[in-house]
N, C-alpha and C positions, 0 to 999 in steps of 0.2 A: 278343557279338552284339547285347545290349541296349544296352551303350555305343556301339556303332556306329551303331545306328537313331536314338539320341538326337543325337550327334554330328551325324549327316546332317541331321536335322531341324533342328537349332540353326544350320547352317549356310546351310541353304536360306532360314531365316528372317532371317539376318544379311545375306545377299546380296538380300533382298527379294522370294525366290521361295517362295511359299507352296506347299505340295502341294495337289493338286488333290483334293477330297473329293468322293466320288460319290455319297454317300447324299444323300437329298432334305431339303431345309430341315424343320425341325419344324414350321412353318406353311404348307408346301407342301400345298395342298389339290388339286391338279391330279389326283393319282393316282385320285381320286374319279370323274373323267370317263371313265375306263376300267370302271367298275364298272356293269354293265348295270342293277343296282337304283337307281342314282342316277339316272339319266337322266330317267325320268317325272317326277320331283319337281323337276329342273333346267328342264324345259321347261316345268312348270306355274309355277314362280316366274319365270321369264322372261316368260311371257305375263302375269303378274301385276302386273309393273311397271308403275306408273303410265307413260301416253305422255307422251314428252317428245321431246327433241331425239336424233335419230341412234336405233340400237338400243339395246336393253338389253343389258347385258353381264353376266357372272358374276364377282366378284371373292372369293367367298370360298364354300366347300361343306363341309358337315361331318355328324357325327352330332349330332341334336337327341335321339334316343331310339333304342331298338331298331328301331322303326319309322318314324320320322320323320326327314327329313333338313333342315338347315339350309343355306338359300342367301341370301347376299347380292348384290344386284344394285344398278348404278348405270347411268347414260346420260351423254351427254355434257355434260347441265348440273348433273352432279355430284350429282345426287338419287341418294341412297341407299335401299333398299328390303331389310327384313327378311322372309324367308317360311319357314314351316314347312310341309311337304308330305310325304305318304304316300311313302316310298321306292319302295314296289310299284305302288301306282296313280297317285300323281301327285297325289291329290286334296289341294288346298289346305285347309290347317288353318286357316293364321293369316298374313296379310301386312299390313306396315305401313311406311310412310316412315320413315326413322330421320333425327332430326336431334339429334346429340349433341355439339355444340362445348362445351367445359368452360366457357366464361365466365370473365371477366363479359360480358355484351353491353348495347348500348346500344339503347333504344328510344327515336324522337322523338315528343314531343307532337303532331307535326304527322301521325303516323301512327297513334297510339293517344291517345285521349283522357283515357282514366283508368288509373292504375298496373296493369298485370298483377299478378295475385295468384293464388296456387295452393300447393298442399302443398311445391312444390319451387322457388318462385321468391320471392326477397326484392327488392323493389325498393326503391331509393334514389334520391329526387328531385335532378335536376340543375338549379342555376338559376343564371343569368347576369344580374348587375343586378336581381335580385330578379324575374326572368322565367323561368318553368317552361320548360325546355328539353325535358326527358324523364325517362327512369329508367335506372339502371344495374341489370342484372338479374344477380343472384348466385344460386347453390344455397344452400341452407342448410349450414352448417359441423354436421355431426353426428358422434358419435362413431364414429371410421373402424374401430373392431374391431367394431361391431356393423352387420349389414346392415340396410337401410331402403330404402323404396321411392325414395330420394333418393340412393341409394348410388353410383350412375352420373347422368350429366347427364340430366336430363327438363326438357323446354321444352315439353310438350305443352299446359301451362296457358296459353301465349300464345295457342293458338286460341280465341275466342270461341265460346261454346255457344249455337247457336240455340234 
């Protein structure tokens, strides 16, 4: 029997026919939409999304802890927001815009007069004919086996503090 199943699978694969798998994908978060405990958090996080172009939409939901949900939202501008909210009450705990391209990034001297600096930013000047053009910004290379504040892309130091 086992040989028959294996042979049928191999035949299907060789013919370009893969069997349909009914199980949900491991990163499929949509099942949380059917859980009434998550809806207050989802609605709260949609309301917390910064106003942009078009409606905010949910792109990911999950457990942040036993009491809190994690909700990632986006809009038509591509702005993403991560929000943590109480599952039961919808009370927002924390919400922030996410900007996490891996880099390197380039910032022009026309936009920023001084090299951005910070714990997770290493600027390298770019010159053409001895004229400063801007800076290449990279995340510092740290020990990959030890977590740190810069283990994932962090560009918050680009925003000047007032």
